[in-house]
N, CA, C and O of each residue as an XYZ file, in Angstrom:
964
protein
N       1.029     -1.112      0.127
C       0.076     -0.223     -0.259
C       0.799      1.339      0.097
O       1.438      1.445      1.143
N       0.680      2.318     -0.670
C       1.466      3.198     -1.145
C       0.937      4.248     -0.134
O      -0.237      4.441      0.180
N       2.176      4.959      0.361
C       1.819      6.030      1.410
C       1.216      7.015      1.029
O       1.448      7.190     -0.168
N       0.334      8.002      1.573
C      -0.248      9.065      1.293
C       1.021     10.338      0.652
O       2.175     10.382      1.078
N       0.634     10.985     -0.091
C       1.868     12.053     -0.675
C       1.425     13.173      0.493
O       0.283     13.559      0.741
N       2.717     13.586      1.152
C       2.610     14.834      1.831
C       2.074     16.119      1.419
O       2.195     16.558      0.275
N       1.575     16.618      2.214
C       0.545     17.987      1.774
C       1.520     19.055      1.109
O       1.187     19.761      0.157
N       2.884     19.089      1.789
C       3.952     19.975      0.905
C       4.412     19.400     -0.258
O       5.059     20.136     -1.004
N       4.213     18.144     -0.621
C       4.461     17.826     -1.997
C       3.479     17.998     -2.696
O       3.648     18.447     -3.830
N       2.125     17.681     -2.210
C       1.179     18.070     -3.414
C       0.845     19.754     -3.605
O       0.221     20.108     -4.605
N       1.252     20.665     -2.689
C       1.242     21.819     -3.018
C       2.596     22.106     -4.077
O       2.387     22.827     -5.053
N       3.599     21.690     -3.925
C       4.656     21.864     -4.964
C       4.168     21.375     -6.539
O       4.579     21.814     -7.613
N       3.296     20.469     -6.326
C       2.837     19.847     -7.503
C       1.845     20.994     -8.188
O       1.979     21.411     -9.339
N       0.834     21.411     -7.259
C       0.102     22.474     -7.586
C       0.718     23.490     -8.662
O       0.299     23.767     -9.786
N       2.037     24.039     -7.851
C       2.444     25.259     -8.346
C       3.006     24.985     -9.675
O       2.960     25.578    -10.752
N       3.677     23.644     -9.164
C       4.611     23.356    -10.607
C       3.679     23.263    -12.224
O       4.074     23.621    -13.333
N       2.717     22.822    -11.941
C       1.142     22.772    -12.594
C       0.922     24.004    -13.069
O       0.771     24.240    -14.268
N       0.887     24.924    -12.092
C       0.419     26.487    -12.722
C       1.573     27.289    -13.378
O       1.610     28.321    -14.048
N       2.469     26.442    -12.940
C       3.707     27.589    -13.957
C       3.933     26.626    -15.437
O       3.845     27.253    -16.493
N       4.178     25.345    -15.498
C       4.370     24.634    -16.621
C       3.597     24.711    -17.614
O       3.959     24.461    -18.764
N       2.010     25.196    -17.164
C       1.077     25.239    -18.186
C       0.889     26.795    -18.404
O      -0.048     27.257    -19.055
N       1.760     27.475    -17.864
C       1.608     29.044    -18.623
C       0.717     29.934    -17.824
O       0.663     31.134    -18.095
N      -0.162     29.288    -16.610
C      -1.034     30.089    -16.175
C      -0.217     31.287    -15.315
O      -0.385     32.506    -15.296
N       0.558     30.581    -14.744
C       1.510     31.634    -14.112
C       3.047     31.711    -14.855
O       3.917     30.926    -14.478
N       3.297     32.597    -15.818
C       4.359     32.918    -16.588
C       5.638     33.245    -15.616
O       5.689     33.385    -14.394
N       6.545     33.305    -16.519
C       7.777     33.873    -15.782
C       7.520     35.403    -15.215
O       6.565     36.088    -15.584
N       8.485     35.822    -14.293
C       8.230     36.869    -13.733
C       6.929     37.266    -12.501
O       6.893     38.013    -11.522
N       6.087     36.464    -13.064
C       4.577     36.598    -12.373
C       4.832     36.238    -10.990
O       5.480     35.293    -10.539
N       4.077     37.355    -10.285
C       4.024     36.780     -8.617
C       3.138     35.874     -8.315
O       1.987     36.020     -8.725
N       3.493     34.759     -7.541
C       2.564     33.669     -7.360
C       2.069     34.291     -5.884
O       2.639     35.212     -5.299
N       0.717     33.482     -5.354
C       0.054     33.978     -4.296
C       0.908     33.720     -2.765
O       1.628     32.801     -2.374
N       0.509     34.824     -2.222
C       1.407     34.758     -1.057
C       0.904     33.630     -0.012
O      -0.244     33.221      0.160
N       2.007     33.280      0.584
C       2.342     32.192      1.774
C       0.795     32.017      2.279
O       0.059     31.050      2.082
N       0.476     33.377      3.074
C      -1.210     33.252      3.652
C      -2.292     32.940      2.895
O      -3.178     32.216      3.347
N      -2.342     33.497      1.554
C      -3.236     33.332      0.465
C      -3.021     31.308      0.549
O      -3.966     30.570      0.830
N      -2.101     30.981      0.347
C      -2.157     29.635      0.006
C      -2.360     28.903      1.418
O      -2.903     27.804      1.305
N      -2.151     29.152      2.263
C      -2.529     28.571      3.659
C      -3.986     28.099      3.738
O      -4.409     26.998      4.090
N      -4.834     29.474      3.220
C      -6.240     29.654      3.587
C      -6.806     29.000      2.175
O      -7.970     28.601      2.168
N      -6.147     28.907      1.201
C      -6.518     28.356     -0.068
C      -6.723     26.375      0.256
O      -7.730     25.672      0.180
N      -5.591     26.101      0.538
C      -5.181     24.854      0.550
C      -5.887     24.248      2.036
O      -6.451     23.154      2.021
N      -5.804     24.988      3.180
C      -6.104     24.528      4.525
C      -5.012     23.994      5.261
O      -5.210     23.173      6.157
N      -3.655     24.470      4.899
C      -2.432     23.630      5.428
C      -1.887     24.869      6.374
O      -2.278     26.031      6.476
N      -0.868     24.172      6.997
C      -0.208     25.029      7.596
C       1.093     25.919      6.852
O       1.878     25.641      5.945
N       0.891     27.115      7.718
C       2.191     27.982      7.232
C       3.819     27.033      6.776
O       4.526     27.263      5.795
N       4.037     26.004      7.815
C       5.359     25.670      7.652
C       5.386     24.612      6.338
O       6.420     24.245      5.781
N       3.824     24.147      5.916
C       4.012     23.368      4.831
C       4.183     24.244      3.800
O       5.131     24.053      3.038
N       3.346     25.297      3.604
C       3.369     26.371      2.245
C       5.085     26.796      2.283
O       5.806     26.891      1.290
N       5.398     26.966      3.384
C       7.025     27.466      3.781
C       7.718     26.532      3.086
O       8.448     27.040      2.235
N       7.757     25.208      3.148
C       8.654     23.812      2.529
C       8.141     23.719      1.207
O       8.937     23.115      0.488
N       7.326     24.011      0.737
C       6.850     23.645     -0.530
C       7.510     24.995     -1.442
O       8.056     24.854     -2.536
N       7.366     26.042     -0.881
C       8.102     27.223     -1.566
C       9.853     27.222     -1.555
O      10.619     27.455     -2.490
N      10.145     26.877     -0.170
C      11.454     26.910     -0.078
C      12.280     25.707     -1.023
O      13.336     25.913     -1.623
N      11.667     24.658     -1.000
C      12.051     23.413     -2.063
C      11.986     24.221     -3.649
O      12.958     24.175     -4.403
N      10.869     24.858     -3.968
C      10.917     25.177     -5.409
C      11.903     26.265     -5.599
O      12.415     26.461     -6.702
N      12.236     27.111     -4.362
C      13.448     28.143     -4.729
C      14.590     27.743     -4.736
O      15.363     28.361     -5.467
N      15.175     26.477     -3.876
C      16.255     25.969     -4.073
C      16.447     25.103     -5.657
O      17.561     24.903     -6.140
N      15.459     24.762     -6.165
C      15.348     24.189     -7.693
C      15.302     25.309     -8.419
O      15.195     25.018     -9.610
N      15.342     26.754     -8.183
C      15.359     27.573     -9.198
C      14.210     27.913     -9.962
O      14.184     28.554    -11.012
N      13.022     27.294     -9.167
C      11.727     27.315    -10.161
C      10.965     28.513     -9.857
O      10.213     28.982    -10.712
N      11.117     29.148     -8.504
C      10.842     30.417     -8.007
C      11.689     31.014     -7.664
O      12.810     30.518     -7.557
N      11.384     32.467     -7.337
C      12.400     33.417     -6.731
C      11.801     34.164     -5.695
O      10.990     35.020     -6.050
N      12.092     33.983     -4.127
C      11.813     34.615     -3.144
C      12.449     35.718     -3.089
O      13.675     35.636     -3.156
N      11.775     37.180     -2.941
C      12.119     38.163     -2.592
C      11.986     39.118     -1.342
O      11.126     39.988     -1.204
N      12.818     38.853     -0.610
C      12.171     39.526      1.046
C      11.549     40.768      0.791
O      11.932     41.756      0.164
N      10.225     40.443      1.577
C       9.372     41.710      2.012
C       8.955     42.117      0.699
O       8.690     43.319      0.707
N       8.813     41.647     -0.289
C       8.134     41.733     -1.548
C       7.259     40.506     -2.457
O       6.444     40.699     -3.360
N       7.624     39.502     -2.015
C       6.652     38.250     -2.584
C       7.635     37.018     -3.355
O       8.862     37.036     -3.252
N       7.128     36.299     -3.886
C       7.764     34.952     -4.245
C       7.041     35.017     -6.133
O       5.883     35.177     -6.519
N       8.142     34.841     -6.796
C       7.938     35.118     -8.313
C       8.324     33.735     -9.074
O       9.042     32.827     -8.657
N       7.675     33.834    -10.245
C       8.114     32.687    -10.999
C       9.680     33.203    -11.608
O       9.951     34.314    -12.065
N      10.520     32.111    -11.465
C      11.779     32.532    -12.185
C      11.698     32.154    -13.773
O      10.974     31.317    -14.312
N      12.646     33.012    -14.345
C      12.925     32.701    -15.665
C      13.907     31.564    -15.588
O      14.839     31.522    -14.785
N      13.579     30.493    -16.633
C      14.436     29.524    -17.099
C      15.760     29.808    -17.298
O      15.889     30.822    -17.984
N      16.709     29.348    -16.993
C      18.358     29.546    -17.211
C      18.352     28.769    -18.516
O      17.809     27.696    -18.779
N      19.185     29.677    -19.362
C      19.883     28.801    -20.512
C      21.337     28.364    -20.264
O      22.258     29.094    -19.899
N      21.386     26.987    -20.537
C      22.674     26.475    -20.034
C      23.326     26.204    -21.009
O      22.826     25.445    -21.839
N      24.565     26.707    -21.202
C      25.726     26.232    -21.975
C      26.931     25.438    -21.124
O      27.344     25.539    -19.969
N      27.342     24.478    -22.429
C      28.125     23.665    -21.867
C      29.719     24.443    -21.427
O      30.247     25.210    -22.232
N      30.288     24.172    -20.249
C      31.837     25.096    -19.717
C      32.672     24.509    -20.889
O      33.022     25.340    -21.727
N      32.900     23.736    -21.010
C      34.216     23.377    -21.970
C      34.150     22.873    -23.375
O      35.061     22.232    -23.900
N      32.984     23.206    -23.981
C      32.474     22.910    -25.148
C      32.054     24.310    -25.899
O      31.236     25.128    -25.478
N      32.781     24.381    -27.057
C      32.480     25.751    -27.752
C      31.398     25.592    -28.918
O      31.624     25.062    -30.006
N      30.250     26.112    -28.526
C      28.906     26.014    -28.888
C      28.325     27.042    -29.715
O      28.970     28.083    -29.594
N      27.546     27.127    -30.352
C      26.750     28.505    -30.840
C      25.683     28.831    -29.905
O      24.819     28.149    -29.352
N      26.016     30.178    -29.882
C      24.468     31.066    -29.011
C      23.120     30.469    -29.508
O      22.171     30.080    -28.828
N      23.298     30.497    -31.138
C      22.176     30.490    -31.627
C      21.509     28.788    -31.144
O      20.381     28.463    -30.776
N      22.563     28.105    -31.314
C      22.101     26.576    -31.118
C      21.671     26.215    -29.701
O      20.973     25.220    -29.505
N      22.164     27.176    -28.497
C      21.407     26.925    -27.330
C      20.042     27.595    -27.215
O      19.160     27.209    -26.448
N      19.941     28.700    -28.099
C      18.684     29.289    -27.783
C      17.471     28.539    -28.483
O      16.319     28.503    -28.051
N      17.966     27.924    -29.693
C      16.790     27.087    -30.463
C      16.722     25.838    -29.703
O      15.657     25.231    -29.820
N      17.606     25.323    -28.960
C      17.388     23.796    -28.471
C      16.200     24.130    -27.249
O      15.403     23.262    -26.893
N      16.214     25.510    -26.677
C      15.067     25.617    -26.037
C      13.496     26.101    -26.315
O      12.474     26.369    -25.684
N      13.998     26.030    -27.704
C      12.407     26.347    -28.204
C      12.166     27.696    -28.808
O      11.192     27.973    -29.507
N      13.280     28.631    -28.430
C      13.256     30.064    -28.432
C      13.723     30.523    -29.686
O      14.518     29.839    -30.330
N      13.175     31.963    -30.226
C      13.708     32.527    -31.133
C      14.908     33.342    -31.114
O      14.866     34.363    -30.429
N      16.170     33.015    -31.866
C      17.085     33.669    -31.667
C      17.332     34.903    -33.114
O      17.288     34.762    -34.336
N      17.595     36.092    -32.201
C      17.753     37.254    -32.946
C      19.137     37.909    -32.644
O      19.583     37.909    -31.497
N      19.956     38.591    -33.920
C      21.256     39.142    -33.204
C      21.212     40.700    -33.760
O      20.887     41.056    -34.893
N      21.595     41.470    -32.735
C      21.491     42.770    -33.345
C      23.403     43.231    -33.332
O      24.214     43.137    -32.411
N      23.547     43.639    -34.508
C      25.127     43.966    -34.670
C      25.336     45.671    -34.302
O      24.929     46.620    -34.972
N      25.949     45.696    -33.279
C      26.486     46.697    -32.661
C      27.786     47.511    -33.006
O      27.984     48.674    -32.655
N      28.646     46.728    -33.748
C      29.970     47.146    -33.745
C      30.402     46.214    -34.918
O      30.115     45.017    -34.878
N      31.131     46.786    -36.024
C      31.682     45.794    -36.769
C      33.147     46.605    -37.479
O      32.929     47.332    -38.448
N      34.297     46.494    -37.088
C      35.262     47.452    -37.727
C      36.773     46.836    -37.384
O      36.982     45.932    -36.574
N      37.794     47.535    -38.190
C      38.922     47.225    -38.025
C      39.719     48.128    -37.280
O      39.861     49.271    -37.715
N      40.287     47.766    -36.166
C      41.370     48.260    -35.084
C      42.763     48.214    -35.298
O      43.242     47.448    -36.134
N      43.476     48.997    -34.586
C      44.928     48.899    -34.361
C      44.769     48.629    -32.722
O      44.284     49.407    -31.901
N      45.387     47.135    -32.459
C      45.492     46.529    -31.259
C      46.594     47.502    -30.174
O      47.766     47.767    -30.438
N      45.946     47.860    -29.098
C      46.760     48.378    -27.890
C      47.431     47.032    -27.356
O      47.045     45.887    -27.591
N      48.313     47.353    -26.733
C      49.379     46.120    -26.057
C      48.558     45.136    -25.140
O      48.731     43.939    -25.373
N      47.901     45.393    -24.376
C      46.962     44.257    -24.107
C      46.630     43.521    -24.684
O      47.089     42.383    -24.780
N      45.668     44.022    -25.266
C      44.753     43.211    -26.517
C      45.404     42.702    -27.243
O      44.924     41.596    -27.489
N      46.583     42.937    -27.949
C      47.679     42.158    -28.793
C      48.467     41.103    -27.911
O      48.799     40.055    -28.466
N      48.714     41.252    -26.892
C      49.496     40.231    -26.146
C      48.517     39.204    -26.368
O      49.060     38.105    -26.476
N      47.026     39.166    -26.496
C      46.335     37.967    -26.153
C      46.557     36.983    -27.726
O      46.414     35.762    -27.788
N      46.876     37.759    -28.721
C      47.367     37.257    -30.170
C      48.378     36.923    -30.475
O      48.602     36.482    -31.602
N      49.533     37.071    -29.290
C      51.085     37.025    -29.566
C      51.279     37.886    -30.398
O      52.122     37.472    -31.195
N      50.799     39.298    -30.743
C      51.352     40.169    -31.954
C      51.700     41.353    -31.410
O      51.109     41.702    -30.388
N      52.602     42.100    -31.914
C      52.855     43.222    -31.495
C      51.986     44.320    -31.416
O      51.145     44.356    -32.314
N      51.954     45.302    -30.518
C      50.993     46.622    -30.055
C      50.961     47.017    -31.560
O      51.960     46.905    -32.271
N      49.794     47.473    -32.002
C      49.481     48.351    -33.306
C      49.179     47.600    -34.518
O      49.081     48.117    -35.631
N      49.003     46.104    -34.207
C      48.531     45.103    -35.458
C      47.270     45.411    -35.836
O      46.593     46.126    -35.096
N      46.796     44.968    -36.934
C      45.435     45.012    -37.234
C      44.582     43.850    -36.515
O      45.040     42.708    -36.467
N      43.460     44.136    -36.014
C      42.651     43.314    -35.656
C      41.051     43.503    -36.016
O      40.660     44.664    -36.130
N      40.091     42.419    -36.205
C      38.771     42.757    -36.351
C      38.317     42.845    -35.187
O      38.653     42.226    -34.177
N      37.282     43.891    -35.380
C      36.468     43.905    -33.764
C      34.912     43.898    -34.300
O      34.525     44.534    -35.281
N      34.220     43.185    -33.596
C      32.624     43.086    -33.707
C      31.962     42.789    -32.166
O      32.425     42.097    -31.260
N      30.845     43.488    -32.212
C      30.064     43.687    -31.009
C      28.629     42.888    -31.373
O      28.012     43.220    -32.385
N      28.250     42.076    -30.708
C      26.820     41.612    -30.973
C      25.878     41.508    -29.832
O      26.330     41.166    -28.739
N      24.820     41.725    -29.948
C      23.697     41.482    -28.820
C      22.825     40.369    -29.295
O      22.118     40.561    -30.285
N      22.810     38.981    -28.545
C      22.126     38.097    -29.011
C      20.974     38.054    -28.112
O      21.237     38.128    -26.912
N      19.582     37.933    -28.504
C      18.077     37.779    -28.043
C      17.702     36.655    -28.173
O      17.906     35.965    -29.171
N      16.917     36.217    -26.875
C      15.980     34.861    -26.670
C      14.699     35.549    -26.866
O      14.485     36.387    -25.990
N      13.863     35.450    -27.681
C      12.381     35.538    -27.781
C      12.149     37.128    -27.397
O      11.230     37.641    -26.759
N      13.495     37.818    -28.112
C      13.191     39.479    -27.588
C      13.792     39.792    -26.328
O      13.692     40.951    -25.925
N      14.470     38.844    -25.565
C      15.084     39.347    -24.381
C      16.704     39.124    -24.751
O      17.104     38.135    -25.365
N      17.439     40.045    -24.348
C      18.743     40.082    -24.315
C      19.292     38.975    -23.722
O      18.714     38.666    -22.680
N      20.236     38.255    -24.041
C      20.684     36.826    -23.392
C      22.220     37.124    -23.289
O      22.782     36.948    -22.208
N      22.968     37.606    -24.468
C      24.415     37.590    -24.444
C      24.828     38.641    -25.230
O      24.409     38.857    -26.367
N      25.877     39.485    -24.470
C      26.671     40.767    -25.227
C      27.889     39.910    -25.753
O      28.681     39.484    -24.913
N      28.092     39.627    -27.105
C      29.256     39.209    -27.599
C      30.614     39.990    -27.868
O      30.730     39.990    -29.093
N      31.449     40.502    -27.435
C      32.254     41.638    -27.875
C      33.990     40.717    -28.197
O      34.997     40.561    -27.506
N      33.679     40.391    -29.279
C      35.055     39.376    -30.103
C      36.266     40.063    -31.089
O      35.869     40.930    -31.868
N      37.436     39.794    -31.099
C      37.918     40.134    -31.900
C      38.854     39.299    -32.282
O      39.404     38.556    -31.469
N      39.229     39.316    -33.879
C      39.592     38.302    -35.083
C      40.925     38.562    -35.522
O      41.156     39.710    -35.899
N      41.837     37.730    -35.547
C      42.933     37.816    -36.390
C      42.698     37.731    -37.932
O      42.374     36.722    -38.559
N      42.936     39.057    -38.452
C      42.856     38.815    -39.961
C      43.575     37.876    -40.750
O      43.177     37.684    -41.899
N      44.747     37.147    -40.250
C      45.101     36.199    -41.005
C      44.561     34.643    -40.535
O      45.100     33.607    -40.924
N      43.483     34.695    -39.698
C      42.951     33.526    -39.556
C      41.546     33.741    -40.683
O      41.182     32.742    -41.304
N      40.854     34.982    -40.885
C      39.825     35.198    -41.158
C      39.790     36.221    -42.133
O      39.017     37.100    -41.751
N      40.292     36.480    -43.215
C      40.361     37.671    -43.717
C      39.168     38.455    -44.198
O      39.084     39.647    -44.492
N      38.082     37.301    -44.210
C      36.643     37.934    -44.840
C      35.830     38.252    -43.716
O      34.614     38.332    -43.893
N      36.356     38.462    -42.486
C      35.447     38.503    -41.617
C      34.102     39.484    -41.439
O      32.922     39.279    -41.153
N      34.885     40.624    -41.751
C      34.294     41.807    -41.741
C      33.200     41.877    -42.431
O      32.262     42.574    -42.044
N      33.153     41.125    -43.620
C      31.753     40.910    -44.609
C      30.882     40.203    -44.343
O      29.908     40.039    -45.077
N      31.073     39.570    -43.102
C      29.981     38.509    -43.012
C      28.504     38.931    -42.468
O      28.408     39.616    -41.450
N      27.784     38.656    -42.921
C      26.246     38.856    -42.400
C      25.850     37.861    -41.013
O      25.343     36.741    -40.948
N      26.243     38.648    -40.145
C      26.124     38.051    -38.912
C      24.648     37.848    -38.479
O      24.322     37.118    -37.542
N      23.837     38.517    -39.199
C      22.035     38.129    -38.600
C      21.862     36.803    -39.643
O      20.722     36.338    -39.653
N      22.622     36.292    -40.319
C      22.587     35.066    -40.995
C      23.515     33.874    -40.494
O      23.167     32.694    -40.489
N      24.639     34.318    -40.110
C      25.757     33.065    -39.930
C      26.450     33.896    -38.528
O      27.200     34.818    -38.849
N      26.328     33.736    -37.463
C      27.043     33.824    -36.172
C      28.519     33.945    -36.453
O      28.992     33.486    -37.492
N      29.305     34.595    -35.485
C      30.599     34.835    -35.622
C      31.276     33.265    -35.397
O      32.157     32.753    -36.087
N      30.628     32.719    -34.296
C      31.109     31.081    -34.158
C      31.006     30.290    -35.234
O      31.901     29.603    -35.726
N      29.492     30.442    -35.719
C      29.567     29.451    -37.105
C      30.691     29.752    -37.936
O      31.563     28.903    -38.118
N      30.742     30.780    -38.405
C      31.747     31.491    -39.248
C      33.055     31.190    -39.086
O      33.685     30.751    -40.049
N      33.481     31.322    -38.224
C      34.766     30.869    -37.781
C      35.023     29.405    -37.394
O      36.171     28.974    -37.295
N      34.108     28.765    -37.210
C      34.117     27.287    -37.099
C      34.385     26.698    -38.535
O      35.190     25.769    -38.604
N      33.823     27.123    -39.616
C      33.736     27.068    -41.084
C      35.376     27.389    -41.540
O      35.921     26.625    -42.336
N      36.047     28.462    -41.026
C      36.453     28.970    -41.981
C      38.284     28.934    -41.076
O      39.345     28.893    -41.700
N      38.175     28.960    -39.798
C      39.360     28.509    -39.055
C      39.248     27.411    -38.285
O      39.144     27.534    -37.064
N      39.255     26.180    -38.894
C      38.999     24.904    -37.806
C      39.735     24.968    -36.384
O      40.960     25.004    -36.276
N      39.016     24.975    -35.517
C      39.625     24.764    -34.025
C      40.532     23.795    -33.808
O      40.542     22.703    -34.377
N      41.370     24.209    -32.918
C      42.644     23.251    -32.805
C      42.918     23.283    -30.964
O      43.454     22.427    -30.260
N      42.438     24.346    -30.657
C      42.526     24.419    -28.997
C      41.848     25.508    -28.609
O      41.832     26.427    -29.428
N      41.225     25.684    -27.488
C      40.860     26.597    -26.456
C      41.262     27.024    -25.302
O      42.211     26.422    -24.801
N      40.759     27.979    -24.684
C      41.509     28.708    -23.397
C      40.053     29.659    -22.821
O      39.530     30.660    -23.311
N      39.745     28.956    -21.744
C      38.444     29.531    -21.049
C      38.677     30.050    -19.731
O      39.182     29.360    -18.845
N      38.289     31.373    -19.557
C      38.075     32.047    -18.171
C      36.593     32.391    -17.752
O      35.816     32.990    -18.495
N      36.319     31.999    -16.630
C      34.768     32.662    -16.324
C      34.804     33.293    -15.250
O      35.404     32.861    -14.266
N      34.105     34.522    -15.272
C      34.207     35.384    -13.934
C      32.869     35.813    -13.620
O      31.927     35.754    -14.410
N      32.817     36.258    -12.415
C      31.433     36.758    -11.915
C      31.950     38.172    -11.891
O      33.069     38.467    -11.470
N      30.846     39.250    -12.488
C      31.128     40.786    -12.359
C      29.872     41.309    -12.374
O      28.777     40.757    -12.481
N      30.281     42.815    -12.213
C      29.139     43.677    -11.765
C      28.632     44.344    -13.132
O      29.540     44.904    -13.746
N      27.550     44.391    -13.648
C      27.285     45.443    -14.823
C      27.375     46.897    -14.846
O      26.732     47.688    -14.157
N      28.467     47.203    -15.939
C      28.581     48.744    -15.646
C      27.198     49.614    -16.510
O      26.403     48.851    -17.057
N      27.038     50.446    -16.580
C      25.945     51.298    -17.238
C      25.862     50.954    -18.585
O      24.762     50.528    -18.937
N      26.711     51.025    -19.409
C      26.554     50.462    -20.789
C      25.859     49.312    -21.172
O      24.852     49.186    -21.869
N      26.830     48.183    -20.384
C      26.412     46.809    -20.546
C      24.973     46.450    -19.978
O      24.274     45.564    -20.471
N      24.629     47.177    -18.965
C      23.249     47.020    -18.309
C      22.577     47.488    -19.145
O      21.688     46.661    -19.348
N      22.435     48.366    -19.807
C      21.471     49.096    -20.849
C      21.270     48.157    -21.896
O      20.101     47.892    -22.175
N      22.209     47.587    -22.547
C      22.281     46.588    -23.323
C      21.257     45.470    -22.994
O      20.202     45.211    -23.574
N      21.847     44.851    -21.882
C      21.377     43.441    -21.508
C      19.969     43.988    -20.848
O      19.221     43.141    -20.361
N      19.621     45.239    -20.818
C      18.086     45.465    -20.169
C      18.123     45.097    -18.966
O      17.077     44.564    -18.594
N      18.976     45.179    -18.163
C      19.329     44.939    -16.410
C      19.720     46.185    -15.824
O      19.954     47.181    -16.508
N      19.812     46.151    -14.316
C      20.283     47.099    -13.755
C      21.559     47.314    -13.429
O      22.045     46.452    -12.697
N      22.432     48.428    -13.828
C      23.806     48.589    -13.058
C      24.048     48.025    -12.206
O      23.108     48.113    -11.416
N      25.166     47.156    -11.657
C      25.559     46.773    -10.859
C      24.705     45.201    -10.647
O      24.772     44.522     -9.622
N      24.126     44.947    -11.556
C      23.287     43.500    -11.682
C      24.464     42.628    -11.861
O      25.469     43.095    -12.398
N      24.428     41.336    -11.438
C      25.410     40.291    -11.602
C      25.505     39.777    -12.801
O      24.481     39.455    -13.404
N      26.870     39.598    -13.405
C      26.997     38.942    -14.897
C      28.071     37.360    -14.695
O      29.012     37.219    -13.914
N      27.632     36.556    -15.484
C      28.621     35.691    -15.671
C      29.457     35.877    -17.176
O      28.973     35.585    -18.270
N      30.521     36.309    -16.994
C      31.307     36.667    -18.218
C      32.003     35.369    -18.579
O      32.510     34.673    -17.700
N      32.035     35.030    -19.882
C      33.173     33.688    -20.483
C      34.134     34.658    -21.073
O      33.460     35.524    -21.632
N      35.498     34.923    -21.211
C      36.405     35.106    -21.745
C      37.205     33.882    -22.501
O      37.801     33.064    -21.799
N      37.216     33.760    -23.908
C      37.834     32.611    -24.696
C      38.577     32.990    -25.766
O      38.210     33.823    -26.595
N      39.773     32.315    -25.776
C      41.043     32.443    -26.636
C      40.944     31.124    -27.556
O      41.138     30.076    -26.939
N      40.645     30.995    -29.076
C      40.629     29.819    -29.702
C      42.045     30.107    -30.742
O      42.547     31.125    -31.218
N      42.388     28.559    -30.803
C      43.592     28.935    -31.954
C      43.205     27.787    -33.152
O      42.613     26.720    -32.992
N      43.668     28.294    -34.233
C      43.412     27.668    -35.440
C      44.895     27.781    -36.475
O      45.388     28.837    -36.871
N      45.401     26.404    -36.756
C      46.379     26.471    -37.664
C      47.701     27.366    -37.112
O      48.338     28.197    -37.760
N      47.866     27.044    -36.051
C      49.120     27.099    -34.995
C      49.108     28.655    -34.292
O      49.928     29.157    -33.523
N      47.958     29.169    -34.814
C      47.973     30.913    -34.310
C      46.651     31.073    -33.469
O      45.751     30.236    -33.539
N      46.570     32.380    -32.535
C      45.100     32.561    -31.983
C      44.580     33.323    -32.918
O      45.099     34.340    -33.378
N      43.282     32.729    -33.296
C      42.154     33.245    -34.420
C      41.437     34.151    -33.634
O      41.083     35.215    -34.143
N      41.153     33.876    -32.399
C      40.038     34.838    -31.944
C      39.946     34.955    -30.323
O      40.121     33.969    -29.607
N      39.677     36.153    -29.848
C      39.446     36.335    -28.545
C      38.201     36.932    -28.290
O      37.848     37.977    -28.836
N      37.550     36.330    -27.513
C      35.924     36.911    -27.217
C      35.641     36.795    -25.673
O      36.087     36.016    -24.830
N      34.645     37.956    -25.583
C      34.156     38.136    -24.134
C      32.774     37.787    -24.187
O      32.161     38.328    -25.107
N      32.207     37.128    -23.543
C      30.633     36.814    -23.455
C      30.088     36.966    -22.291
O      30.290     36.205    -21.344
N      29.291     38.045    -22.268
C      28.422     38.619    -20.930
C      27.083     38.190    -21.027
O      26.339     38.433    -21.978
N      26.726     37.382    -19.762
C      25.155     36.956    -19.716
C      24.646     37.593    -18.122
O      25.172     37.485    -17.014
N      23.525     38.214    -18.530
C      23.164     38.273    -16.864
C      22.575     36.967    -16.106
O      21.606     36.281    -16.432
N      23.294     36.851    -15.194
C      23.607     36.043    -14.093
C      22.217     35.017    -13.654
O      22.177     33.794    -13.522
N      21.137     36.049    -13.495
C      19.989     35.426    -13.115
C      19.259     34.611    -14.429
O      18.120     34.186    -14.235
N      19.774     34.430    -15.509
C      18.983     33.897    -17.044
C      19.861     32.942    -17.500
O      19.384     32.119    -18.282
N      21.187     32.828    -17.168
C      22.400     31.908    -17.653
C      23.010     31.232    -16.520
O      22.778     31.444    -15.330
N      23.814     30.396    -17.028
C      24.367     29.246    -16.346
C      25.203     28.238    -16.792
O      24.473     27.377    -17.282
N      26.463     27.880    -16.878
C      27.623     27.074    -17.342
C      27.521     25.764    -16.580
O      27.528     25.767    -15.349
N      27.429     24.661    -17.277
C      27.321     23.429    -16.846
C      28.559     22.839    -17.311
O      28.946     23.074    -18.456
N      29.385     21.898    -16.317
C      30.542     21.446    -16.906
C      30.843     19.928    -16.190
O      30.939     19.709    -14.982
N      30.951     19.031    -17.210
C      31.024     17.528    -16.579
C      32.447     17.000    -16.775
O      33.084     17.121    -17.821
N      33.026     16.196    -15.276
C      34.699     16.381    -15.134
C      34.573     14.591    -14.778
O      33.760     14.169    -13.956
N      35.397     13.803    -15.451
C      36.028     12.250    -15.428
C      36.860     12.685    -14.563
O      37.548     13.695    -14.720
N      36.867     11.765    -13.317
C      38.468     11.496    -12.437
C      38.902     10.351    -12.478
O      38.192      9.389    -12.187
N      39.997     10.254    -12.800
C      40.972      9.287    -12.755
C      40.615      8.481    -13.907
O      40.742      8.903    -15.057
N      39.987      6.850    -13.502
C      40.065      5.864    -14.693
C      38.583      5.724    -15.090
O      38.212      4.844    -15.866
N      37.611      6.769    -14.440
C      36.334      6.465    -14.696
C      35.894      6.608    -15.978
O      36.400      7.543    -16.599
N      34.921      5.793    -16.660
C      34.893      5.699    -17.923
C      33.893      6.894    -18.410
O      32.904      7.354    -17.838
N      34.435      7.212    -19.557
C      33.396      8.224    -20.304
C      32.432      7.997    -20.853
O      32.429      7.157    -21.753
N      31.398      8.617    -20.520
C      29.916      8.553    -21.101
C      29.794      9.417    -22.210
O      28.719      9.512    -22.803
């Protein structure tokens, strides 16, 4: 004989059902704990446990003194896999749109030139793109490219083929170097990503090598509330799945 489902679990299932069915969309405020106590005839402790577990699972977001809101589903990116943001967004069933903010040729200052093992003043191509998922900014891409690796880079229509897709096709990947940092958004970045200055960002810096030289250096900034990196590590002689 199966044990009856605990009251907090029943309440969790109800809240999840309201969210997954779209009755309570992302950013919407769910009923208060007092309202749920009255609606379901359960204790405040039961309601608190249900909401706490949903919050721990990133299903809802609790804001002290304000209420509990449906969380925005986070886009996941493989930490050690070079993958197109277009593919990540489409995999979630969302529409990818890109806005091209900058496309130019520059003379690299010393710190940037060192990323490419080039002398200061060397020519680099620079592009800055804003990637949107269902109309909401998800990633600010600031990329520098070695002209020797992709001489036609500035002629590419990035609304059709993303920089990642183009470089994968024209400058075959040999090696990558990743750095992930938590940062606070400055005013300019916050305006583009439609967040508040000082909000947390997850920023991935990546260098890629092709044909024995650094082909690209890119910084990818994401609102931390909407994005996370996922990595899988294999230890010792454990089999790779």
